[in-house]
C-alpha angles and dihedrals in degrees: 000000000000113000109258099173134252136265122273110283121236092245090057096050120115102226094200089056089051088049090050090050091050090047088052091052089054093049094045089052090051090057097038098052095064088048090047098052100041138025097230096099090062102031104028133241102102094134091045094053094037101038105151121111090247092050092050093045091053092046090051093049091051091047093052102039105024114021111094089352102090105038084051089050089050089047090054090050090046091058090042090055094047090054092048090052091049091051094050093049093045092053088057093047093244130147098262098178093062093049094047091046090053091047091054093047090054089049089053088053091053089047094052092053094044096043098050104030102035120011132012090203092066116149099186095080091051092047092050096048097041090040089066087073088066089071087074091056102045093096098034124111121265093247091051091054093049092046092052092048093051094040096052093045096048094043089054095045099045098041099046097035089054090049091050091047090056091057096033094126092061095049130096144047099051110156121180098209095177092054091047092053092046092051091046091053098044098041096035101040109007135106123256089267090051090052093049091047091052090044090054090047091051093046093052090046094054095036100044114153094256090054095060096078088056091047092049093049092050099045105033096061090055091048089053094045089053090051090050093053091048090053092049089048092214090139093045092064106021096165092059091042098042095122092052092047092049090054091052090044092052094047092046092049092051094048091045092053094046099044104027104036099018097074090066088067090067103035100281094262117212095230088064094055097099091052090045095050102035104033096029094037093048091049090048090053091052090046091053097048094047091045092053092045096049094042092050091063089072128065095241090048092050090053092047095053099031093097089061095054098075092044090050093051087056096037097138093047092046093047091053092043090055090054093048090049092049091045091057095039100049108025126080095248087065130025093329100222094147111142093005103090124093124216090258091050089050092055091048091051092050095049094046097046094042089052087054090050090054090056095043093047093050091049093046094051091052087068103025136046097219140020112264096256092040088055092051092046093050094044092052093042095053095035092235134095107253123220106257109176119069117239114260114250114240 
C-alpha cells in the first residue's frame, strides 16, 4: 500500500494543546447537559421553568463563560490539528489532501451515528462537512487565510446583527409549548423508537437547510484561525513567542469582556445575541487557549491543567462517552430524569462525571496509546491498523 503517513507520536504532542482540548470537552459538556435533559434550549422557556435567583444566576454564568465559548475553542483546535497533519505529511512528501479528506469522511461517519442514534446536538457531522472546505485553503497564503476568517466572521456579524436590530421590538420570549410537551413525553416516557424519532425531529429543527449558512459562518472562521496559528507556530514554542501570545491574550480578553459579558450591563438584548456568541464567544475561545498555553509553561500552571491533558488526548472518545452517559441518565430507556434536573443539578452532574473521565482517561492511557475511537479513526485514516497497546516495560 502507498505510504500515507502515521499519527502524531507522543513525543511530538503539545501537552498544552491537549489540555486545551480537554478543557473544551469539559466546557462543551457543561453546555450540552442542560440541552440534553430538557427541551428549553431548543424551544425556549428556560427562565420560565427555572425561575429562582440561583437558577438564573447559574444560567447567566453558563451563558457568559461557556455558551458559544467551547465549541468555538474546539473549532479553533480542529483547524489547528488539520494544519499540523498537513505539515507532517508535507514534510514526508506525502499526498496530504487525500489523507485529510479521508479523515473528514470518517468523522462524518461518526457524526451520522452520533447525531441520529444518540444526540441531536452532535457537532461531529457539522465539523466533518464544513471541514471539507479547509481543503481549499491548505495551499493558500497565511494572510489569505486570516483575511477569509475575519471577512466571513465580520460579514456574518454585521449583516445579521443589523437585521435583528431593525426588528428588535418583535424579538424575545417565544416559547413553543407544543414542542416542549412532545419532547417531554418522548424523551421522558417513550420507547427507544420514540426517542430516536424525537431526536431526528430535534436535529432537523436545529439543522434546517436555512440554518447551515449561519453554522458555516460561525465555524469556518475558527477553523481558519486555528490553521493560521498552527502555521505561525506561536503555540508550538510559547516561551519564545510569549510577547505575541500575550498580545493576542489581552485583545481576546478585552473583546470577550465587552461582547460576552458586556450585554448584561444593558439587559442582554436578544438582537445582540449573534455578536455576543460569535464575536464574544470566538474571543473567549482564543482567550482560553492562550491562557492554558501560557499557564502551562510554569510548574503551577502545569499542575492546574494536567487533569485535562489525558481527557484531551481522548477527546473524541470522551465526547461520545458523555453523550452515552447523558442518554442513559436522562432518557426513559435509562434512569428517565428528563425534565427533572435543575441548573444546579446539571452543574453537579457535569463536575462529577467529568472528574470520573479524568481518572478513566489517565488509567486508559497508562496501558494504551490512543483512546478507543481515536485508535479506530487513525487506523481508518491511514489505512493501517495502528498499534494500540503500549509495550510492557521490562
